C-alpha positions as CSV (number, residue, x, y, z in Angstrom):
1,M,-21.8,-4.4,6.2
2,R,-19.9,-7.6,6.7
3,L,-20.2,-8.3,3.0
4,I,-18.6,-5.0,2.1
5,Y,-15.7,-5.6,4.4
6,G,-15.2,-9.1,3.0
7,L,-15.2,-7.6,-0.5
8,I,-12.6,-5.0,0.4
9,H,-10.4,-7.7,1.9
10,T,-10.8,-9.9,-1.2
11,V,-9.9,-7.1,-3.5
12,L,-6.8,-6.2,-1.4
13,I,-5.7,-9.8,-1.4
14,L,-6.1,-10.0,-5.1
15,S,-4.1,-6.8,-5.5
16,L,-1.1,-8.8,-4.2
17,L,-1.0,-10.5,-7.5
18,L,0.0,-7.1,-9.1
19,W,2.6,-6.4,-6.4
20,P,5.5,-8.1,-8.3
21,L,4.9,-5.6,-11.2
22,G,5.5,-2.8,-8.7
23,L,8.7,-4.4,-7.5
24,F,9.9,-4.7,-11.1
25,G,9.1,-1.0,-11.8
26,M,10.7,0.1,-8.6
27,M,14.2,-0.5,-9.9
28,F,13.6,2.1,-12.7
29,M,12.7,4.8,-10.2
30,F,16.3,5.6,-9.4
31,D,17.5,6.1,-13.0
32,A,17.2,9.8,-12.9
33,P,20.3,11.7,-11.6
34,G,19.7,12.8,-8.0
35,S,16.7,10.6,-7.4
36,E,18.6,8.6,-4.8
37,K,18.6,11.7,-2.6
38,N,14.8,12.2,-2.8
39,L,13.3,11.2,0.5
40,I,9.8,11.1,-0.9
41,L,10.9,8.6,-3.5
42,I,12.6,6.5,-0.8
43,G,9.3,6.6,1.1
44,L,7.5,5.4,-2.0
45,V,9.9,2.6,-2.6
46,L,9.7,1.5,1.1
47,S,5.9,1.5,0.9
48,I,6.0,-0.6,-2.2
49,L,8.4,-3.1,-0.5
50,V,6.3,-3.5,2.6
51,Y,2.9,-3.4,0.7
52,P,1.9,-7.0,1.4
53,I,2.6,-6.9,5.2
54,P,-0.3,-4.8,6.4
55,I,-2.6,-6.4,3.8
56,L,-1.8,-9.9,4.9
57,K,-1.9,-9.0,8.6
58,G,-5.3,-7.3,8.5
59,S,-6.9,-9.7,6.1
60,I,-5.8,-12.9,7.9
61,S,-7.0,-11.4,11.2
62,F,-10.3,-10.4,9.5
63,W,-10.9,-13.9,8.0
64,K,-9.9,-15.7,11.2
65,N,-12.3,-13.6,13.4
66,R,-15.2,-13.3,11.0
67,K,-17.3,-15.7,13.0
68,E,-17.2,-13.5,16.1
69,W,-18.1,-10.4,14.0
70,T,-18.1,-7.0,15.8
71,A,-18.2,-3.8,13.8
72,I,-15.2,-2.3,15.6
73,N,-13.0,-5.4,14.9
74,C,-13.9,-5.4,11.2
75,K,-13.2,-1.7,10.9
76,K,-9.8,-2.2,12.7
77,Y,-8.7,-5.0,10.5
78,T,-9.8,-3.2,7.4
79,L,-7.9,-0.1,8.4
80,I,-4.8,-2.2,9.0
81,S,-5.1,-3.7,5.5
82,L,-5.6,-0.3,3.9
83,I,-2.3,1.0,5.3
84,G,-0.4,-0.5,2.3
85,P,-2.4,1.1,-0.5
86,F,-2.9,4.4,1.3
87,S,0.9,4.7,1.9
88,I,1.6,4.2,-1.8
89,L,-1.1,6.8,-2.7
90,F,0.3,9.2,0.0
91,F,3.9,9.1,-1.3
92,S,2.7,9.3,-4.9
93,G,0.7,12.4,-4.1
94,L,3.6,14.0,-2.3
95,L,5.8,13.2,-5.3
96,E,3.3,14.8,-7.6
97,I,2.8,17.9,-5.5
98,F,6.4,18.6,-4.5
99,C,8.4,17.2,-7.5
100,G,5.9,17.6,-10.3
101,G,5.7,13.8,-10.7
102,N,9.5,13.6,-11.4
103,F,11.5,11.1,-9.4
104,A,14.4,13.6,-9.0
105,C,13.4,16.8,-7.3
106,H,15.6,19.8,-8.2
């Protein structure tokens, strides 16, 4: 099980290499008229901005404490790390459901 958690954290840390692409694409999200008033889009943008924080916090804690491995600590650190990707997926899903995938809800 420790190997699976280690693999998850490794993939999450490697996903930080793609984070600058998300930042670059983020500036085009507000091109549509009225998109600056869309709270779901603002939540998506904020989740992209803070994406590395939970990943780094959880992964650093996981790798520092891997010698004293307990299942509950590994689960806790993995859940902390997964907050970043899950928040982006959550707001993307809300945008798809309530706005039809458009950045400006009418």
